[in-house]
Every structure is written in structure tokens, then in C-alpha cells.
Wavefront OBJ file of the C-alpha trace (Angstrom):
o trace
v 0.374 28.220 143.078
v -0.818 31.736 143.468
v -4.151 32.084 145.203
v -6.825 33.643 143.011
v -9.211 36.305 144.190
v -12.048 35.109 146.386
v -14.275 36.415 149.088
v -12.882 36.393 152.581
v -15.583 35.234 155.010
v -13.710 36.877 157.883
v -13.306 40.268 156.252
v -16.724 41.154 154.926
v -17.526 44.822 155.233
v -21.099 45.974 155.305
v -22.569 49.430 155.459
v -24.808 49.462 158.527
v -28.418 50.365 157.922
v -30.187 52.875 160.094
v -31.778 50.048 162.068
v -28.771 47.748 161.981
v -25.665 47.495 164.151
v -23.171 50.310 164.005
v -19.538 50.119 162.815
v -18.224 49.297 166.287
v -20.619 46.373 166.739
v -19.732 45.044 163.286
v -16.033 45.383 164.057
v -16.386 43.473 167.329
v -18.422 40.772 165.612
v -15.809 40.426 162.879
v -12.980 40.187 165.405
v -14.790 37.554 167.432
v -15.556 35.525 164.313
v -11.920 35.733 163.235
v -10.564 34.646 166.622
v -13.106 31.821 166.694
v -11.799 30.664 163.310
v -8.242 30.633 164.659
v -9.001 27.894 167.190
v -10.585 25.597 164.554
v -13.631 25.076 166.730
v -14.766 21.750 165.231
v -11.348 20.153 165.570
v -10.816 21.604 169.037
v -14.285 20.518 170.140
v -13.707 16.936 169.012
v -10.354 16.739 170.809
v -11.968 18.190 173.928
v -14.684 15.545 173.674
v -12.021 12.818 173.661
v -10.515 14.267 176.843
v -13.911 14.241 178.562
v -14.529 10.672 177.387
v -11.131 9.594 178.717
v -11.923 11.082 182.113
v -15.421 9.645 182.374
v -14.261 6.217 181.225
v -12.775 5.730 184.705
v -16.259 5.756 186.331
v -15.344 4.917 189.970
v -12.649 7.623 190.169
v -14.695 10.445 188.619
v -15.313 13.569 190.723
v -17.701 16.321 189.712
v -15.177 19.127 190.302
v -12.555 17.331 188.232
v -14.542 17.547 185.032
v -15.239 21.261 185.510
v -11.513 21.931 185.749
v -10.571 19.502 182.978
v -12.828 21.158 180.393
v -11.483 24.748 180.534
v -7.847 23.693 181.001
v -7.942 21.343 177.999
v -9.935 23.825 175.941
v -7.377 26.566 176.549
v -4.363 24.312 175.934
v -5.766 22.820 172.718
v -6.916 26.216 171.468
v -3.563 27.760 172.297
v -1.591 25.142 170.394
v -3.948 25.434 167.411
v -3.587 29.218 167.299
v 0.201 28.948 167.479
v 0.082 26.442 164.600
v -1.937 28.953 162.586
v 0.543 31.706 163.430
v 3.609 29.647 162.473
v 2.064 28.267 159.261
v 0.649 31.571 157.999
v 3.244 31.720 155.197
v 2.420 28.293 153.766
v -1.315 28.816 154.349
v -1.039 31.895 152.128
v 0.142 29.666 149.246
v -2.721 27.179 149.492
v -6.102 27.755 147.888
v -7.826 25.917 150.739
v -6.300 28.019 153.513
v -5.193 31.362 152.088
v -8.308 33.166 153.370
v -7.817 32.138 156.991
v -7.442 35.083 159.396
v -3.653 34.751 159.738
v -2.551 34.673 156.074
v -5.348 37.056 155.053
v -4.100 39.629 157.568
v -7.463 40.020 159.265
v -5.682 39.805 162.627
v -2.150 41.104 163.137
v 0.483 38.383 163.499
v 1.615 39.719 166.874
v -1.962 39.548 168.160
v -2.314 35.949 166.980
v 0.966 35.042 168.678
v -0.081 36.754 171.905
v -3.465 35.028 171.859
v -1.869 31.625 171.314
v 0.727 32.098 174.050
v -1.768 33.389 176.602
v -4.209 30.550 175.949
v -1.410 27.970 176.053
v 0.094 29.236 179.303
v -3.329 29.509 180.909
v -4.368 26.014 179.821
v -1.163 24.207 180.725
v -0.819 26.206 183.945
v -4.388 25.394 184.975
v -3.775 21.713 184.245
v -0.575 21.727 186.331
v -2.364 23.321 189.277
v -5.139 20.751 189.024
v -2.840 17.715 188.965
v 0.859 17.412 188.109
v 0.481 14.190 186.113
v -2.453 15.588 184.191
v -0.536 18.822 183.631
v 2.501 16.916 182.386
v 0.322 15.055 179.876
v -1.326 18.272 178.674
v 2.076 19.943 178.300
v 3.397 16.920 176.383
v 0.491 17.196 173.948
v 1.120 20.916 173.490
v 4.865 20.339 172.999
v 4.420 17.544 170.450
v 1.905 19.606 168.497
v 3.587 23.003 168.466
v 7.307 22.285 168.728
v 7.850 18.774 167.348
v 5.145 18.611 164.680
v 4.592 22.191 163.534
v 7.935 23.901 164.013
v 10.400 21.036 163.597
v 9.017 18.325 161.318
v 6.001 19.448 159.252
v 8.096 21.115 156.557
v 10.779 18.422 156.609
v 9.088 15.031 156.359
v 5.701 13.512 155.622
v 6.171 11.351 158.734
v 5.530 14.486 160.785
v 1.870 13.426 160.880
v 2.863 10.631 163.268
v 3.912 13.206 165.852
v 0.883 15.325 165.115
v -1.192 12.212 165.714
v 0.495 11.617 169.059
v -0.387 15.191 170.044
v -3.993 14.607 169.011
v -4.152 11.396 171.039
v -2.989 12.988 174.268
v -6.229 14.739 175.365
v -8.018 11.407 175.864
v -4.934 10.017 177.594
v -4.704 13.105 179.820
v -8.355 12.783 180.793
v -7.804 9.173 181.788
v -4.662 10.066 183.743
v -6.538 12.740 185.687
v -9.197 10.207 186.651
v -7.022 7.228 187.636
v -3.839 9.049 188.649
v -1.541 7.019 186.395
v -0.848 5.845 182.870
v -2.772 2.596 182.397
v -3.413 0.141 179.529
v -6.952 1.427 178.926
v -5.666 4.961 178.526
v -3.047 3.746 176.052
v -5.697 1.881 174.030
v -7.961 4.906 173.953
v -5.041 7.063 172.842
v -4.148 4.498 170.162
v -7.686 4.631 168.788
v -7.363 8.390 168.297
v -3.772 8.154 167.037
v -4.745 5.746 164.267
v -7.962 7.612 163.481
v -6.119 10.851 162.743
v -4.491 9.619 159.469
v -7.960 9.217 157.949
v -8.194 13.001 158.243
v -4.672 14.171 157.456
v -3.930 11.693 154.675
v -7.309 12.191 153.022
v -6.639 15.922 152.903
v -3.156 15.305 151.497
v -4.769 13.370 148.629
v -7.645 15.752 148.015
v -5.504 18.899 148.152
v -2.341 17.403 146.680
v -1.554 20.409 144.470
v -2.032 22.819 147.366
v 0.513 20.999 149.493
v 2.927 20.790 146.567
v 2.621 24.533 145.967
v 3.313 25.225 149.639
v 6.262 22.825 149.734
v 4.781 20.634 152.466
v 5.941 16.977 152.263
v 3.073 14.493 151.943
v 2.674 10.729 151.696
v 1.113 10.867 148.197
v 4.122 12.839 146.936
v 6.659 10.573 148.641
v 5.067 7.123 148.337
v 2.220 7.508 145.846
v -1.549 7.555 146.101
v -2.063 3.781 146.302
v 0.227 3.411 149.327
v -1.563 6.345 150.970
v -4.966 4.706 150.395
v -3.624 1.517 151.957
v -2.216 3.357 154.957
v -5.553 5.098 155.578
v -7.405 1.786 155.471
v -4.960 -0.006 157.775
v -4.920 2.821 160.296
v -8.735 2.821 160.343
v -8.756 -0.909 161.095
v -6.273 -0.472 163.948
v -8.326 2.435 165.346
v -11.474 0.297 165.360
v -9.743 -2.619 167.059
v -8.197 -0.360 169.702
v -11.524 1.333 170.479
v -13.426 -1.975 170.702
v -10.778 -3.513 172.961
v -10.803 -0.454 175.227
v -14.602 -0.603 175.494
v -14.425 -4.244 176.595
v -11.650 -3.544 179.096
v -13.536 -0.575 180.548
v -16.472 -2.870 181.249
v -19.023 -1.148 179.060
v -22.638 -2.251 179.416
v -23.746 -4.871 176.915
v -25.899 -2.460 174.933
v -23.083 0.101 174.689
v -20.615 -2.618 173.769
v -22.909 -3.910 171.036
v -23.173 -0.434 169.536
v -19.391 0.064 169.634
v -18.890 -3.296 167.923
v -21.492 -2.415 165.287
v -19.832 0.916 164.573
v -16.397 -0.751 164.497
v -17.608 -3.475 162.117
v -18.875 -0.855 159.688
v -15.514 0.935 159.927
v -13.620 -2.298 159.236
v -15.912 -3.054 156.275
v -15.345 0.367 154.714
v -11.593 0.132 155.346
v -11.461 -3.302 153.678
v -13.422 -1.975 150.704
v -11.007 0.947 150.447
v -8.076 -1.496 150.421
v -9.604 -3.719 147.737
v -10.829 -0.938 145.460
v -8.987 2.258 146.376
v -10.387 5.465 144.918
v -10.973 9.077 145.890
v -14.682 8.401 146.310
v -14.235 5.356 148.548
v -11.550 7.099 150.561
v -13.828 10.095 151.138
v -16.574 7.776 152.378
v -14.122 6.187 154.800
v -12.939 9.618 155.953
v -16.460 10.872 156.641
v -17.520 7.710 158.415
v -14.323 7.543 160.505
v -15.036 11.055 161.812
v -18.606 10.093 162.743
v -17.310 6.836 164.212
v -14.886 8.560 166.543
v -17.463 11.100 167.732
v -20.125 8.459 168.383
v -17.660 6.157 170.129
v -16.661 8.948 172.489
v -20.293 9.772 173.209
v -20.993 6.101 173.936
v -18.073 5.904 176.370
v -19.294 8.904 178.368
v -22.526 7.418 179.798
v -21.005 3.985 180.355
v -20.669 4.409 184.086
v -21.909 7.942 184.839
l 1 2 3 4 5 6 7 8 9 10 11 12 13 14 15 16 17 18 19 20 21 22 23 24 25 26 27 28 29 30 31 32 33 34 35 36 37 38 39 40 41 42 43 44 45 46 47 48 49 50 51 52 53 54 55 56 57 58 59 60 61 62 63 64 65 66 67 68 69 70 71 72 73 74 75 76 77 78 79 80 81 82 83 84 85 86 87 88 89 90 91 92 93 94 95 96 97 98 99 100 101 102 103 104 105 106 107 108 109 110 111 112 113 114 115 116 117 118 119 120 121 122 123 124 125 126 127 128 129 130 131 132 133 134 135 136 137 138 139 140 141 142 143 144 145 146 147 148 149 150 151 152 153 154 155 156 157 158 159 160 161 162 163 164 165 166 167 168 169 170 171 172 173 174 175 176 177 178 179 180 181 182 183 184 185 186 187 188 189 190 191 192 193 194 195 196 197 198 199 200 201 202 203 204 205 206 207 208 209 210 211 212 213 214 215 216 217 218 219 220 221 222 223 224 225 226 227 228 229 230 231 232 233 234 235 236 237 238 239 240 241 242 243 244 245 246 247 248 249 250 251 252 253 254 255 256 257 258 259 260 261 262 263 264 265 266 267 268 269 270 271 272 273 274 275 276 277 278 279 280 281 282 283 284 285 286 287 288 289 290 291 292 293 294 295 296 297 298 299 300 301 302 303 304 305 306 307 308 309 310
């Protein structure tokens, strides 16, 4: 489906007024805004938050310097992988109405510059993580590899099940944070990672339903195209239930304070209720409610885990 004309928020040109910023300042501002868009700041910020929550969940092992190295290393690695995704997918993004005005397909930033930015950020992030701790670095590299190589390059254009590997990549920041804190892979870290892994389909599958024609035009395999909308609704609901159970179990195992635990259970109960409603009466409207709440649920759950033992 050819993309129709629309305004590009990253390529607005304005004639500077006598009192306003000059052409150079506007150019710098535009470039910064475009690079900021490349890292998908909301998505990257949420994944970074999960990594911080994973680290702080291990209260007794937390060290102040650890968190100040974890944050920039994870931020760079996640941003780098996201930018490389945007670079690789610029051809299919150009065919989708939802994404064709992003900086890469719109040509706001040269492809070679996007590639360089992604590689530099990735190498810096993974390298920093390796220098901080080999096990942590290995986890961060695994997340980068699953996201860029396995999901984006290898599987995304071949099978709808690619989202499973993308989900694994998205679950690794919280696992990496936990590994940095405790020095090993433990059951709590696996549960926390599972909660993120099963939360991710509420995002990816909801988008595959809402923007079905876009994905069809771009030739990207999706669950609605392969298995139908009803099965996709069911999968979203089931994955939300599993995410809630995993998060609640992890909170108990961590030893969260009673008040924190009560809030996690309350949030999880609401998630289970919405998921059940979506299973009984599937619809675009109900699914969108579940999607929005699941995003809020994950953010609030991570915020509740952070002060548990700090």
C-alpha cells in the first residue's frame, strides 16, 4: 500500500524570525529530534526500567556504583539494537502508513549515519557491560543478538513466530539486571524475565491486529494473517494471564513487603480480569483496553519492585 502524503514531524522546515533561532540551531534541533526518534525513547525507557528493577530486586547484593554503570551500559545497548532494527527495517517501514515517516525511511538521516550510530551505541553498551561484569555482559550481548540478528534480520520477515524471539530479547534487560546483582542466573530472575516475555505479546499482537493492512502491505508475517483474529485475541489474553502470574510469584519470592505485595496482587487481579473478559468477548475495543492496561501494569509493577528493599 503506497503511503499517502503527510507531514513529517522530523523534517519540518521553518523560516527563522529575526528574534528566533538561526538555521544552524534549527538544523541541530532537527537532527537531535530525529536521532531521539531512532531509539524509540518510550520503549527503550521501559526496557531500561525493567533492568533497574531486576537489579534492585536483589536488595542485599545491591551496590551504589553498580546501578550507575548498569544504567548507561543498558541504555546504550538497548538504544543501539533499536537503531539497528530501524536501519534494517527501513524498506518495510517505508511501505507502512504507521511508520513511513520515521527518520530512516523518510531519509531525514542518511542510512550510513543510522548504521554507524547503531553500531557505535551497541559496541559501547555491550563493551561497557562486559567490563563491568562478564556474566552481565554476556546477558546484555545475548539480548542484543536475539533482537538484532535472530529476530530482526533472520526471522521477522519469515515467520510470525519471530515475536517469540523478540520477546526473549525484551525480557533480557530485567534478567541481566538481576544477574549483575546476584552474580548468577536464579529462579527469581527467570520469573521476572517471564513476566516481561509474556507481557510483550500484548503490545506486538495488538499492533498486528490494529495495523493489519500495513503489515500485509509490507509483507511481514503476522498471527492474524496466519491464524486469524480470534486466535490472536486468545493468545494475547493467555499471555497476559501468564505475565501476571509470573510477576506475582516473583514478588512473593523476592520477599516484598506486605503493602507492596498487596498492590502487586491488586494490579495482577485487574490484569487477569481484563484478560478473562477479552477471552470471553474478544473485540478490538476490549483488546485495546487490555493492551493499555498491560503497559501500565508492567510499568507500575517495576516501580513497586524498586523500593521493595532499597
